[in-house]
C-alpha positions in Angstrom: -14.1 27.9 15.8 -13.6 24.0 15.5 -11.3 22.5 17.8 -7.8 21.2 16.1 -5.8 18.0 17.1 -3.0 19.5 16.7 -1.1 15.6 17.2 -3.0 14.4 13.7 -2.1 18.1 12.2 1.4 17.8 13.4 1.9 14.2 12.0 0.2 14.7 8.6 2.3 17.9 8.1 5.6 15.8 8.8 4.6 12.2 8.1 7.2 10.3 5.6 7.1 6.9 4.5 10.0 4.8 4.8 12.0 3.0 2.0 11.1 -0.8 1.9 14.1 -1.8 1.4 15.6 -0.1 4.8 12.5 -2.1 6.6 13.6 -5.1 8.9 12.0 -7.7 11.9 10.7 -7.1 14.1 7.3 -6.6 12.0 3.9 -6.0 14.2 2.3 -9.0 15.9 -1.1 -10.2 14.3 -3.0 -8.3 17.3 -1.0 -4.9 16.1 -1.7 -5.7 12.5 -5.6 -6.1 13.1 -5.3 -2.8 14.8 -3.7 -1.1 12.1 -6.2 -2.8 9.5 -9.1 -1.6 11.7 -7.9 2.0 11.2 -7.3 1.4 7.5 -10.7 0.3 7.1 -12.2 3.4 8.4 -12.2 5.3 4.9 -14.0 7.1 2.6 -16.6 4.4 1.1 -19.1 5.7 -1.2 -22.5 3.5 -0.8 -20.6 1.5 2.0 -20.0 -1.3 -0.1 -16.4 -2.1 1.4 -15.1 -2.6 -2.3 -11.6 -3.8 -1.1 -10.0 -6.4 1.1 -6.4 -7.5 2.6 -4.2 -10.1 1.6 -1.4 -10.2 4.5 1.8 -11.6 3.2 4.5 -13.0 6.0 7.6 -14.0 4.9 7.4 -17.3 3.8 4.6 -15.7 1.5 7.3 -13.2 0.1 9.7 -15.5 -0.3 7.4 -18.0 -2.3 6.5 -14.9 -4.6 10.1 -13.7 -5.4 10.5 -17.2 -6.5 8.0 -16.6 -9.3 9.2 -13.3 -10.2 11.8 -14.7 -12.6 9.7 -16.8 -14.4 7.0 -13.9 -15.2 9.6 -11.6 -16.3 11.0 -13.9 -18.7 7.3 -14.5 -20.2 7.0 -10.6 -19.9 10.3 -9.6 -21.3 11.0 -7.4 -18.5 14.4 -6.0 -18.7 17.2 -7.8 -16.5 17.7 -4.6 -14.8 14.5 -4.7 -13.6 14.7 -8.0 -12.2 17.1 -8.0 -9.4 14.9 -4.8 -7.8 11.6 -6.8 -8.5 13.0 -10.0 -6.5 14.7 -8.2 -3.5 11.2 -6.2 -3.3 9.5 -9.6 -2.3 12.9 -11.4 -0.9 14.0 -8.7 1.7 10.7 -7.9 3.1 9.4 -9.6 6.3 5.7 -8.0 6.1 3.4 -6.8 3.4 -0.2 -6.1 3.3 -1.8 -6.4 -0.6 -4.9 -4.0 -0.3 -6.6 -5.4 -3.3 -9.4 -3.5 -5.0 -12.6 -5.7 -5.1 -14.9 -3.9 -6.8 -18.7 -4.7 -5.8 -21.7 -4.4 -8.3 -23.7 -1.4 -8.0 -26.2 0.8 -9.8 -24.9 4.0 -7.9 -21.6 3.5 -7.1 -19.1 3.7 -10.5 -16.0 1.2 -10.1 -13.9 4.1 -10.3 -15.3 5.8 -7.0 -14.8 2.2 -5.5 -10.8 2.2 -6.8 -10.4 5.7 -5.1 -11.8 4.1 -2.0 -9.2 1.1 -2.1 -6.6 3.8 -2.8 -7.6 5.5 0.2 -7.3 2.2 2.1 -3.7 2.0 1.0 -3.0 5.5 2.1 -5.0 5.0 5.9 -3.0 2.0 6.0 0.2 3.8 5.6 -0.6 6.7 7.8 -1.7 4.1 10.5 1.3 2.4 10.3 3.6 5.4 10.8 1.4 6.8 13.4 2.0 3.9 15.5 5.6 3.9 15.1 6.6 1.4 12.7 7.9 2.2 9.2 6.0 1.5 6.2 6.3 2.2 2.3 3.5 2.1 -0.3 5.1 0.4 -3.4 3.3 -1.6 -6.8 5.7 -2.4 -9.5 4.9 -4.6 -12.7 4.4 -7.9 -10.8 1.6 -6.2 -8.8 -0.1 -5.6 -12.1 0.3 -8.9 -13.6 -2.7 -11.0 -13.7 -1.2 -14.4 -13.5 1.3 -13.7 -10.6 -1.4 -11.9 -8.7 -4.1 -14.6 -9.1 -1.8 -17.7 -9.1 0.4 -16.0 -6.6 -1.1 -13.7 -4.4 -4.6 -14.9 -4.3 -6.7 -12.6 -6.3 -9.6 -13.0 -8.1 -10.2 -12.2 -11.7 -12.3 -9.2 -11.1 -9.7 -7.6 -8.6 -6.8 -5.9 -8.6 -3.8 -4.9 -6.5 -4.3 -1.2 -5.3 -1.0 -1.2 -3.5 1.5 -3.2 -1.9 2.3 -1.7 2.0 5.4 -2.5 3.2 5.7 -2.6 7.0 8.6 -3.2 9.3 10.9 -1.5 11.8 12.3 1.5 10.4 16.5 0.9 10.6 17.6 4.9 9.6 15.3 7.9 9.0 15.0 8.9 5.6 16.2 12.5 4.7 13.6 14.8 4.1 12.5 15.0 0.6 11.1 18.0 -2.2 7.5 18.5 -1.5 5.3 20.1 -4.0 5.1 23.8 -4.5 1.5 24.7 -3.5 1.2 27.8 -5.4 1.4 25.6 -8.6 -0.8 23.3 -7.1 -3.9 25.5 -5.8 -6.5 27.3 -8.0 -8.9 29.6 -5.4 -12.7 29.6 -7.0 -14.5 32.7 -5.2 -17.2 33.1 -7.6 
């Protein structure tokens, strides 16, 4: 019989993202963030390609990005009621990590598997951050899928995409539990 890591299981069975709009300073210092990024990098990665990278967005960068949102929203015909939420996502944050899907040329590993690895990095960073006692949330939004915003503002390359933005900070209030999936509707057992 395997020996369970009960603390890890208890954490995973009760983990809950914290709404990004409730996260405040202080944020992890560089050494703490490097530890969290190290944990995130220990993720499934077929072929050991490391088809992802991190861009750490500190407060000044997030404020600059918030200032780019209005012009991009006009250029893309983004609804005005969406604009303030998009601006505040960047303006009100103190720290975010852009996990960049950065595929590597490979004859053995399809790009979709590399993208899955980048998604796994997002979840690993989110869980490591929560396990370390910080508040965290994985967000995206239309701006994180806009080539101009991402290349000119965040600094991704033409072959890359944002897999997710992990917002990190000090939790100001614990969110209530939310409804969870009914596993009876999500599991198919195959025994033959």
